[in-house]
C-alpha positions, 0 to 999 in steps of 0.5 A: 626723303624724296622717292626714287625710281629705278629704270632699266634700260639698255647699255647701248643706244639703240638704232632709233635717235628717239630712244637715246633723247628719250632715256635723257629727257625722263632723266631731267623730268624726274630731277625736276620733279626731287625724284632719285634715279636708281639704276644699274650704274652703267655710263653706256647707252640708254643707262648713261643718258638717263643719268646724265639727264638727272644730273642736268638738273642736279638730281641724285643718281645711284648707281648699282653695279655687279663688280664683273660689269664694271669694264664692260658697261661702266666704261670710262663713264665720269664717276661724279655723275654718281651720289652713289655708287654701290659695287656688288658681287653678284646680279642677285644682289644687284636686283635687291638694292635695286628693288629696295631703294626703288619706289617704282620701276620704269622700263625704257627700250633695252635687249635681254637684260632689260626685259629680265630685270622688268619680268622679274618686278612683275613677277614678285608683284603677281607674287603679293611681294610690292604695289610698286608702279611699274611702267612700260615706256613703249617708246616708237611702240617698243613694247607693243610685242610685250603687250601682245605676249601678256594678252596672250599669256592671259588669255591663254590661262596663264596669268594669275593675281591679274589684278597685281600684275598691272603694269602701265604701258605709255607711249611717251616720255612725257606720260611716265611719271604722271602714270607712276604718280597716278599708281601712288595715288592708286596705291595709297588710296586702295590701302586707305579703304583696306584699313577703313574699321568695317562698319557693324550691322 
């Protein structure tokens, strides 16, 4: 089965048209490389753009949305864009299903919800729950304040197990998938090394 990538992003367009363009381009690139999209199921803003980009190249789209957000986020979107569409009861259910169905995570520009979702994934990584790549797509330096905050937290002594908490930040959409692929390779290399038998002296 092909790998899938979870994309967190805003359900609005943002003020810079490059945000929307980047979301669509990421979707196209994912489909070109054979990666499925797993996302929050909304059809507005950047969420809709990344899904449309995937389907423009005949890629696979999985949407996961809580029932109470159906009208707000899905709107009158085209249901034919989805290959799988899961309506769940709670945000908690949604987040766990997004995690279970994904092999990597990308945070495009977005608001409080986007921030909360990627930070939770980072927390799970720090606790040793997963080793899946996590990428901040800092289009137009969008995530620069987040980078400074993480650096500040680390300097102040509040980030532990830093070797597990290693989100990757890239400045352009074209660097997202290579960064994820490098993360997969590094995880496989590390696991292979850890599994190697210890030679007796």
